[in-house]
N, C-alpha and C positions, 0 to 999 in steps of 0.2 A: 504494500500500500504506500502511495506517495506521502511525503511528509505533511502536506496540508490536508490531505484526506484523513490521515491518522489523527491530526490535531482536531479536525472538525468533527469527526464521527466517533472517536474513541475518548479523547481527553475532554473536549468541550462539554459533551452531554453529562459529565460527572457533576456538573455544577448547575444549580437552578437557573442562573442567568444564561448559561450556555444552552440549556434546554429551551428557554424562552426564545433565544436567538434563532435556534434551528426551526422552531415552530413558526416564528414570525417570518423568517426569510424563505425557508425551503418550501413549506406547504403551499403558500399562496402562489409562488412562482410555478411550482410543480402542477398545481391544479389548473392555473390559467393557461399554462403552456400546452398541456395535452388533454386534460380532462379525464375523468375516471373511465369513460367509455374506451378511449384510446389505450389506456394502460392495460386493459384486460384483453386486448386483441392478441391472439396467438396465431401465427402463421409462419410458413417457411418460404423464402424467396430464393430460388436457385440462382447461381451466377452464370449458368450457361446462356449464351446469346439467345437461343430459341425460347427460353423460359423466363428470362429476367424481366423485371418490371420495365416496360417500355418508357414510362413516364420519367424514370431516373435518367435514362439516356437522353431523352428530350431535354430535360432540365440541364444536363451536363453540356449538351450542345449549345443551349441558350447561354450558359455561363461562358463557354468558349468564345462566343461572339463578343461578349463584353470584355473579356480578357484581351482579345485581338485588338479591339479599339483602344483599350488602355495601354497595351504594349506598343502599338504603332505610335501613340502619342508620346509615351515616356521615352522611347528610343530617341526622340528628337528633343523634347522639352527638358529632359533631365541630363542630357549629355552635350548640351551646347551652352557656352557662356551667355549670360543674360544680354550683354550688348550685341552679340551676334544674333541671338534669337530675336531680339527686338528689331534688328535691322532687316530681317526677312519676313516679319509678321505684320499683317494688316489687321484691321479691326475684326475681320471675319476669323482670322487665325487665332486671335486672342479669345474670341467668343467660343471657338471650338475647344480650346484648352480649358476654358472655364466650364463648359458643358461636360467635358471629361472629368474634371475635378469634382463636380457636384453629382453627376448621374452615373458615372462609370467607375472611377478610380476606387479601388478596394472593394466595391460592392460585388463584383463578379469573381474576384479572387477569393473573397470570403465565401461565396457560394461554392466555388471550386473546392475549397477546404472542407466545407460541410459535407459535400458529396463524397470526398475522400473518406471521411469518417463513416458515412453511410455504407460505402463500398467495403470498408474494413469489416463491418458487421456481416455483409453478404458473404465475404470470403470465409469468415469464421464459420458460418452456418454450413457452407459447402464443405469445408474441411472436416467438420464434425461428422457429416454424413458419410464421408469417405474414410473416416478413421485415420486422418493425417494429423500429425502433431502441429497445431497452429502456430506455436511459438517459433519453432525452427523454420517453418515455411515462411512465415511473415518476416522474420529476420532476414532470410535470404532475399525475399522480395524487396525489402527496404534497402538492403546492401546494394543491390544492383540499381535501384532508383537513385541512391546516393552517388554511385559511379556516373550514371547519366547526368546527374546534377553537377558534379565536379567538372565533367567535360564541358557542359554547357556554360559553367562559370568562367572557364578559360576564354570563352568568346564574349560573354556578357556578365557583368558583375551582379545583375539583379535576378539571377536564376532563383527559382523557388523549389525546384525538385529536391535539392539536397536538404533544405529545411523540412520539406514534407517527410523525407526519409528519417531524419532525426526525431521529429515529433511523432512519426509513426511508430518508432520503436518504443517510445514512452507510452503510446496508446495501448500497447499490449498489457500494461499494468492494470488496465481498467476492464479487461476482457470479461471477468466474472463479477464485476461490481454491480450493485443494484442500480436501478434507474435513478434513484434519488441522489446517490453519490456521483453518478456520471453527470447529472444535470448541475449539481452544485459545483463540482470541479470545473465544469465548462464555464460557468459564470465567473468563478474565481480566476481561472486561467485567461479568460478573455478580457475582463474588465478591471480586476483588482491587482493581481500579481504583476502584470506588465507595468502598471503605474508605479508600484513599489520598486521594481527593478530600475525604472527610469529615475526615480527619486534617489536611489542609492548611488547611481552612476552619474548624477547630475553635474559633478565637478570634473568629469572626463573632458579632454579637449574636444572642441567642436569638430564635427565631421561634415562633409559635403559643403565645404567653404567654396568661395569663388575660385580660390587657387586650386582646390581639388577638381572642380568642374573644368577649369581651363586645362589642367594637366590631362584629364580624361579625354577631353575633346582633341587635344593635340595628338595623343597616342592613337585614338580611333581614326582620326582624319589622315594622319601622316605616317603612322607606323606600319611595319609589315606584320605578318601574322604572329611571328615569334615575339615581336615587341608588344603586341596586344596581349598575348598569353602572359608574359612576364609582368606587364603592368596590372592586369586584372588580378593576378595572385597577390601582388603587393597592395593593390587598392582594396581588395576584399579584406585582407589581413588588417589593414589600418582602419577601415570604415566599420567593420563588423566584429572582428575578433577582439582586437585591443580595446575597442570602445565598449564592448559588452553588448552591443546591439543584437548579436546572434542569440544570446540567452533570452532577451526580450522577445524576439521574433519566434523562437522555438516554442516558448510557453504560450504566446498568443495564438500561434498556429494550432498547438495542441488543444486549446480551448475550442476553436472552431471544429476540429476533428471530433471532439467530445460531443458537441451539439449534434453533429451528423450521426454519430453512433447512437446517441439518445433517440434521434428520430427513427433509426432502424429498430431500436428496441421497443418503441411504441407502435411500430408498423404504420407510420404516417402515410407512406406512399403505396401501401398494399391495398388493393381494391379501391384505388383512388377515385374511380367513377362513382362511388357511393358517398364521397366525402365533400361534395361541393359546398354544402352548408358550413362545414368546418373551415374550409379555406376562405369562404366569404367572411366569416367572423374574424379570422386571422387578419384578413386584408383591412377590415374596418378598424380593428384594434390598432394595427400598426400605422395606419394612415396619418393620424395626428403627429406621431413621433417623426414620421418621414418629413412632413411639412416643416416641423420645427427644425429638423436637421438641415433641410435644404436652406432655410433662412439663415441659420448660423453659418453654414459652409459658405454661402454667398457673401455674407458680411465679412467673413474672414478673408475671402479672396479680395474684397474691396478695401480691406484693412480699416474697416469702420467699427470693428468689434474686437475687443481684447479681453483675455481671461487667463488666469493661472493655468499653465500647461498641464499640471498634474490634476487639475479639476476638469479641464477641457478634454483631455485624452479619453477618459471613460465615456463622457457624453458623446463624443464623436464616434467612438466604437459602437455604442448602443444605437446611434443613428444609422451607422453603416449596416449593422445587423437588421435593424428595422426596415431599411430600404431593401435589402436583399430579401427579407421575408415578404414584403409587399410585391416585389417583382415576381417571386416564385408563385405566390398565391394567385396573382392575375394570370400567369402562364398556365397554371394547373386548371383554373376555372375555364379558361379558353379551351384547353385540351378536352375537358369533360364535356363542354358544350358542343364543340365542333367535331370531336373524334379525330382519328388519325387521318390527316390529309397530307398534301404535298409539303406544306410548310413544316409540319411536325416530323414528317419522314426525313426531311433535310436535316433538321435539328438532331434527330436520332442518329443519323449517319455521322454527323460531326461528333456527337457524344460518344459513339463507340470507338472513335479514333482520337481520343483526347490527347494522348501523349504525342502521337505522330503530328497532329495539327499544331500543338503548342510549339514543338521543335521546328516545324516548318515555317512558322511565323518568324522565329528568330533567324532561321537560315535565310529567308528572303530579305529581312531587314539588314542583316550583316552584309550580305552581298551588295545590296543597294547602297548602303550608307558608308561602310568602312573604306579606308584607304586602299586596302588590298582587293576591294571590289570595285564598284562604280564610283566610289568616293563622293557621294552626294550629301554627306552629313554637313549641316550648316548652310546648305544651298536650297533645299526644298522647303517652302512654307507649309504650314500645318494643313491647309485645305488640300494641297496636293498629296500630302502624306495620307490623309483620310481617303482620298480618291483611290490611292494605291491600296489602302486597307480594304475598301469595298470590293475592288477587283480581286484581291487576294482571297477574301471571304468567298466569293463566287467560285474561285478556283478550288478552294478547299471543299466546298459543298459538292461540286461536280466530281472531284477526285475521290472523296470519301464514299459517295454514292456508288460510283463505278467500281471502286476497289472492293467494297463489301458485297457487290454482286457476285464476285468470283472467289473471294477469299474470306476466311473465317475471322481474321483479326487484322488490325492495321499493322504496317511494317514494324514500327517501334514497339507496339504492343506484343507482336509475335516474338521479337528478339527478347524483350523483357520476360515474357512468359517462359521461353525456352531456358533462359539463364536461371530463372527461379526454380524450375522443375529439374534442371540439370540434364535434359535430354531433348532430342529433336522432336518437334511437334508438327503435325500436318498443317499446312497453311491453306491450301486450296480446298474449296468446299467439295 
């Protein structure tokens, strides 16, 4: 059991005040989040493509579109010095960056993380049916994901795969925990512990300074591939390891994983066609929080609102989670209302090839922007980048749909699966 879980559920309940805390915090959140009816649902969701819940793949494809937009934006906005970015940006470009910040940034990556936790639960159920040791299997799976992430980090400092791998290993500790413990630890890991870590590390040297961005830009723009590799290793070490940011990000990612695993344990997406009322209520409850978040985020962009960063951080995290919740609720209600059509089929194809498509986005942008490619970093305004993003999204939809017509898994998924099982697996259908 993790340290905070041990404190919360073993040590704290020994005292009357602790019992009141648990009763006051956990029960209302637990009841509001899922309801007694959902907690009693028992079912099994296979992980085979032919049997898995279609809606999960649809949501994953939807998440991938948001991540694509956010990554196309961040590859430019976060890797170009401010004066260079301003020199190529029109009012339209600035508006697009603001739209990304308010409506896309972190919302879809949060959804990605939640779905990872949900997928973790699906894998566990499948392994239990096959009498396979889930610990050794999942550790192997995360090891190879970590390797994918490390290779990706050599090209781009903002990789998330290695973080997913490290947080995924910790997720194993919650495999047999109760739903209440999983939910409470999700809340603590998402909203509380990251803030405490940031407070403890508040005196660390600042990262991502103007000098850091200028150095990053120079290497990506003018360096060869070996220069980029060396720079990214050093840059990552300074920005994330020495600063302690990695610890913050691992815990926060774990929190999102736990939310996803909790949703699997309550069978939220099982027999989803019967739950339109539930998702409608979730959308109505989350809407006011989303509106509040949008207002705060917009005021922050305009620099007309200021607050203590340690107070603001959990507020923004809650707003991001609320926005993600609203997006998913609307998507699921649309799926229930209209059924499987061409749009949802396209999203499902994207969702079944998540790893492949995620890496393909980076491959395209690296070739387009870096000095050893077409060297367009700092030259293309944001509206052109978004046009490239739209074209690339269409390419990914067509490619994913075509590929899955003839093959069982995406290319990267197939390689990852073979490495995990330690044997060759059939690719063609």
